[in-house]
C-alpha positions in Angstrom: -10.8 36.7 38.8 -14.7 36.6 37.7 -16.8 39.9 39.7 -18.0 37.9 42.6 -14.1 36.5 43.0 -14.2 32.7 41.4 -12.0 32.3 39.4 -14.0 31.4 35.6 -13.0 28.0 35.6 -12.4 25.3 38.2 -11.1 22.1 37.0 -12.9 19.2 38.5 -11.3 16.6 40.3 -12.5 12.6 41.1 -16.2 11.6 40.2 -16.8 15.6 39.6 -14.7 15.2 37.0 -16.0 12.1 35.3 -19.2 13.9 35.5 -17.7 16.7 34.3 -16.1 15.3 30.9 -19.2 13.0 30.1 -20.9 16.8 30.0 -18.3 17.9 28.2 -18.5 14.9 25.3 -21.7 15.3 25.3 -22.2 18.7 24.5 -19.6 18.1 21.8 -22.4 15.3 20.2 -25.0 17.7 20.1 -22.6 20.0 18.3 -21.7 17.4 16.3 -25.1 16.6 15.3 -25.6 20.0 13.4 -22.9 18.8 11.1 -24.8 17.5 7.8 -21.6 14.7 7.1 -21.8 13.5 10.8 -25.5 13.5 9.7 -25.4 11.4 7.4 -22.6 8.8 8.8 -25.5 8.1 11.7 -27.6 7.2 8.6 -24.6 5.1 7.5 -24.8 3.4 10.8 -27.7 2.6 11.1 -28.3 1.0 7.2 -25.2 -0.6 7.8 -26.1 -2.1 11.0 -29.7 -3.1 9.6 -28.2 -4.6 6.9 -25.4 -7.0 8.4 -27.5 -8.0 11.1 -30.3 -8.4 8.3 -28.0 -11.0 6.5 -27.2 -12.8 9.6 -23.3 -10.7 9.9 -21.5 -12.6 13.5 -21.2 -10.9 15.9 -17.4 -10.3 15.7 -18.1 -8.7 12.4 -20.9 -6.2 13.1 -18.7 -4.8 16.5 -15.7 -4.4 14.4 -17.5 -2.2 12.4 -19.5 -0.3 14.7 -15.6 -0.1 16.0 -14.3 1.6 12.9 -17.7 3.7 12.5 -16.9 5.3 15.9 -13.1 5.5 15.0 -15.2 7.5 12.0 -17.1 9.3 14.7 -14.4 10.5 16.4 -12.5 12.4 13.7 -15.2 13.8 12.1 -15.7 15.2 16.0 -11.7 16.1 14.8 -12.3 18.1 11.5 -15.6 19.5 13.6 -13.2 21.1 15.6 -10.5 22.2 13.0 -12.9 24.0 11.4 -14.4 25.8 14.0 -11.2 26.7 15.0 -9.8 27.7 11.7 -12.9 29.9 11.0 -12.2 31.8 14.3 -9.1 32.5 13.6 -9.5 32.9 10.2 -12.1 34.7 8.9 -11.5 35.4 5.7 -9.7 33.3 3.1 -6.2 31.9 3.3 -4.5 29.4 2.3 -3.4 27.6 5.4 -6.7 27.4 6.5 -7.5 26.0 3.3 -5.2 23.2 3.3 -6.5 22.8 7.0 -9.9 22.1 6.4 -8.6 20.1 3.3 -6.9 17.8 5.3 -9.5 17.0 8.0 -11.7 16.2 5.1 -9.3 13.8 3.5 -9.2 12.1 6.6 -12.8 11.3 6.8 -12.9 10.6 3.6 -10.1 7.9 4.2 -12.4 6.5 7.1 -15.2 6.3 4.8 -13.5 4.8 2.1 -12.3 1.5 4.7 -15.6 1.6 6.2 -17.8 0.9 3.4 -14.6 -1.2 2.3 -15.1 -3.6 5.2 -19.0 -3.6 4.8 -18.6 -4.5 1.5 -16.3 -6.9 2.4 -18.7 -8.1 5.4 -22.0 -8.7 2.6 -20.1 -10.3 0.0 -18.2 -12.9 2.9 -21.4 -13.5 4.7 -23.8 -13.9 0.9 -20.6 -16.2 -0.3 -20.4 -18.4 2.9 -17.5 -17.1 4.3 
């Protein structure tokens, strides 16, 4: 209980829960915008979408590209959350912190590689008429 006698956090239910969850997600998005890597990924999304639309890639291929980018954004959010927690728990250097951050970075790098390969595949396929 806080000074007013109310609990510090009340779990919402029903429709209020939906709106609360949407607000938390929006707050996460705003926080993620402070990350240079995420802003670069948003730029890659805009560039990739423009190129694919410009070369006449089919809707299915564009939707798969957008889905892969959404997965990358989700992993970037999880990576940022890991970094926030690690920095809070251990502000000084430690091997476990380095490992946690490196593993989160690896997850993002793997998805960047997959997304880039898929983008190049689509461009090549459209140019060759596949």
